[in-house]
C-alpha positions as CSV (number, residue, x, y, z in Angstrom):
1,X,136.0,85.0,101.6
2,X,132.3,84.9,101.8
3,X,130.7,86.6,98.6
4,X,129.2,90.1,100.2
5,X,125.8,90.8,98.8
6,X,123.8,94.0,99.4
7,X,120.1,94.1,99.1
8,X,118.1,97.3,98.4
9,X,114.7,98.3,97.4
10,X,111.4,96.7,98.7
11,X,112.3,93.3,99.8
12,X,108.8,92.1,101.3
13,X,108.4,88.2,101.3
14,X,110.6,87.8,98.3
15,X,113.3,89.7,99.7
16,X,113.3,87.5,102.9
17,X,113.3,84.4,100.8
18,X,116.3,85.6,98.6
19,X,118.2,86.6,101.8
20,X,117.6,83.3,103.8
21,X,118.5,81.5,100.5
22,X,121.8,83.5,100.2
23,X,122.8,83.1,103.7
24,X,122.5,79.5,103.5
25,X,124.6,79.4,100.3
26,X,127.3,81.3,102.3
27,X,126.7,84.7,101.4
28,X,127.6,87.6,103.8
29,X,124.3,89.8,103.5
30,X,125.4,93.6,104.3
31,X,123.8,97.0,104.2
32,X,127.1,98.7,103.7
33,X,127.5,100.1,100.2
34,X,131.3,100.0,100.4
35,X,133.3,96.9,99.4
36,X,130.4,94.8,98.1
37,X,130.8,92.0,95.5
38,X,127.1,92.4,94.1
39,X,124.2,94.7,94.8
40,X,120.7,93.4,94.3
41,X,117.9,95.7,93.7
42,X,114.3,94.5,94.3
43,X,111.7,96.7,92.6
44,X,114.0,99.4,93.0
45,X,115.1,101.9,90.3
46,X,118.6,102.6,91.9
47,X,121.6,101.4,90.3
48,X,122.6,98.0,91.0
49,X,124.4,94.8,89.5
50,X,121.2,92.6,89.5
51,X,117.8,94.3,89.4
52,X,114.8,92.1,90.1
53,X,111.7,93.9,88.6
54,X,108.2,93.2,88.3
55,X,106.5,93.2,84.6
56,X,106.0,96.9,83.4
57,X,109.0,98.4,85.7
58,X,112.2,99.3,84.0
59,X,115.5,100.1,85.0
60,X,118.4,101.6,82.6
61,X,120.9,101.4,85.8
62,X,121.5,97.8,86.1
63,X,123.8,95.2,84.5
64,X,121.6,92.4,84.7
65,X,117.8,92.5,84.9
66,X,115.4,90.0,85.8
67,X,111.7,90.6,85.0
68,X,109.7,88.5,87.5
69,X,105.9,87.6,87.4
70,X,103.3,85.1,88.8
71,X,105.3,84.1,92.0
72,X,103.3,82.4,94.9
73,X,104.7,84.0,98.1
74,X,102.8,82.3,101.1
75,X,102.8,85.2,103.9
76,X,104.1,87.6,101.0
77,X,101.8,90.2,100.3
78,X,100.3,91.1,97.0
79,X,103.3,91.6,95.0
80,X,104.7,89.7,91.9
81,X,101.3,88.5,91.0
82,X,100.8,87.0,94.5
83,X,97.8,89.0,95.4
84,X,95.2,87.1,92.8
85,X,96.1,83.8,94.3
86,X,95.6,85.3,97.9
87,X,92.4,86.7,96.6
88,X,91.4,83.1,95.0
89,X,91.9,81.1,98.3
90,X,90.1,83.8,100.8
91,X,87.2,83.6,98.5
92,X,87.1,79.7,98.3
93,X,87.3,79.7,102.1
94,X,84.4,82.2,102.4
95,X,82.2,79.9,100.3
96,X,82.5,82.1,97.3
97,X,83.0,81.5,93.5
98,X,86.1,83.6,92.6
99,X,86.2,85.2,89.0
100,X,89.3,83.6,86.8
101,X,89.3,85.6,83.7
102,X,90.7,84.1,80.8
103,X,94.4,85.0,81.3
104,X,96.9,82.4,81.4
105,X,99.5,82.8,84.5
106,X,102.6,80.9,85.0
107,X,102.9,80.4,88.7
108,X,106.1,79.5,90.4
109,X,106.8,79.2,93.9
110,X,108.9,81.6,95.6
111,X,111.4,79.0,96.8
112,X,112.2,78.3,93.2
113,X,112.8,82.1,92.1
114,X,115.1,82.5,95.4
115,X,117.4,79.2,94.5
116,X,117.7,80.7,90.9
117,X,118.6,84.3,91.8
118,X,120.8,82.8,94.5
119,X,122.6,80.5,92.0
120,X,123.3,83.6,89.6
121,X,124.2,85.9,92.3
122,X,126.8,83.4,94.0
123,X,128.4,82.8,90.4
124,X,131.8,84.5,89.9
125,X,131.4,84.2,85.9
126,X,131.0,87.5,84.6
127,X,129.1,86.6,81.5
128,X,125.9,86.0,83.6
129,X,126.0,89.5,84.8
130,X,124.9,91.4,81.9
131,X,121.7,91.5,79.8
132,X,117.7,90.8,80.4
133,X,115.7,87.6,81.3
134,X,112.4,86.7,82.2
135,X,111.5,84.6,85.1
136,X,108.0,83.0,86.2
137,X,106.8,79.4,86.1
138,X,107.5,77.2,83.0
139,X,103.9,76.0,82.8
140,X,100.9,78.1,82.2
141,X,97.5,77.5,84.1
142,X,94.0,78.6,83.5
143,X,92.4,80.1,86.6
144,X,89.5,78.1,86.4
145,X,91.4,74.8,87.0
146,X,93.6,76.3,89.8
147,X,90.6,77.6,91.4
148,X,89.1,74.0,91.3
149,X,92.1,72.7,92.9
150,X,92.0,75.2,95.7
151,X,88.4,74.2,96.4
152,X,89.4,70.5,96.5
153,X,92.3,71.2,98.7
154,X,90.3,73.4,101.1
155,X,87.5,70.6,101.5
156,X,90.0,68.2,102.1
157,X,91.3,70.5,105.1
158,X,88.0,71.0,106.6
159,X,87.1,67.5,106.4
160,X,90.1,66.5,108.3
161,X,89.8,69.3,111.0
162,X,86.2,68.5,111.4
163,X,86.4,64.6,111.3
164,X,84.0,64.6,108.5
165,X,85.8,62.7,105.9
166,X,83.7,59.9,104.0
167,X,84.9,57.4,101.7
168,X,84.4,59.3,98.9
169,X,86.3,62.2,100.2
170,X,89.5,60.0,100.9
171,X,89.6,58.3,97.5
172,X,92.3,59.1,95.1
173,X,90.8,62.0,93.3
174,X,92.8,63.2,90.4
175,X,94.0,66.9,90.5
176,X,91.7,69.0,88.0
177,X,94.5,71.5,87.3
178,X,95.4,71.1,83.8
179,X,98.6,72.8,82.9
180,X,99.2,74.0,79.3
181,X,102.0,72.4,77.4
182,X,105.1,74.7,77.6
183,X,106.2,73.6,74.4
184,X,104.0,75.9,72.4
185,X,105.6,79.1,70.7
186,X,103.3,81.5,72.8
187,X,104.9,80.9,76.3
188,X,107.7,82.7,77.8
189,X,111.1,82.7,76.6
190,X,113.6,81.2,79.2
191,X,116.5,80.8,77.0
192,X,118.6,83.5,78.6
193,X,117.7,82.5,82.1
194,X,118.2,78.8,81.4
195,X,121.8,79.4,80.0
196,X,122.7,81.8,82.9
197,X,121.8,79.2,85.3
198,X,124.0,76.8,83.6
199,X,126.7,79.0,83.1
200,X,126.6,79.7,87.0
201,X,126.9,76.1,87.7
202,X,123.3,75.2,88.1
203,X,121.1,72.9,86.0
204,X,119.1,75.3,84.1
205,X,115.5,76.5,85.0
206,X,113.6,73.7,86.3
207,X,111.0,74.9,89.1
208,X,110.6,71.9,91.3
209,X,107.7,73.2,93.8
210,X,104.6,71.6,92.6
211,X,101.5,74.1,92.1
212,X,99.6,71.9,94.5
213,X,102.2,72.4,97.2
214,X,102.1,76.1,96.6
215,X,98.5,76.3,97.4
216,X,98.5,74.1,100.2
217,X,101.0,76.6,101.8
218,X,98.7,79.5,101.0
219,X,95.7,78.0,102.5
220,X,98.0,77.1,105.8
221,X,99.4,80.7,105.7
222,X,95.8,82.3,105.7
223,X,94.4,80.6,108.9
């Protein structure tokens, strides 16, 4: 029997990615509240088995809570931290210089998030169905370097469209994005998430989509 999963709340781009991933994993996505194996709430205060919440939002009615932040969602609106990346890309495309501040962000692509949530949701191991855990990228990024990368990618894109590449623009320029070592003590604690994914049959929390790929997807989505 396919695992029956109900999604409630405010799905948006995250919900669409998660629903697609669950369907590919063999889940039966339903709106019927009766006889479901798992109810997933997205930014919802309703009672559910698994609550996906933005930072600062709390739920006392859910068995398992995943607090999610810094998610890059092309075509996904401004939720889950996505808005700041969208704003940076739009300003770079207009020739402006975005303000980046000093905050360290832990960016992760929505596909990595959907993969991880689907792995936990499809597991029948009850030991991963309770508790609280944090989900974001493993590596910290300074905004100024992310903006430099957006500028580089946008310049390459416009040069390709306008047939204005030069020998220098086509040369192998190293990416200016400099991630902060995740081995420091001040980074997010992924122990609960990592072990939950292993217990669910996965390989732990190892996001695979590079930041550069995520930025290219956003640039393309805003055309």
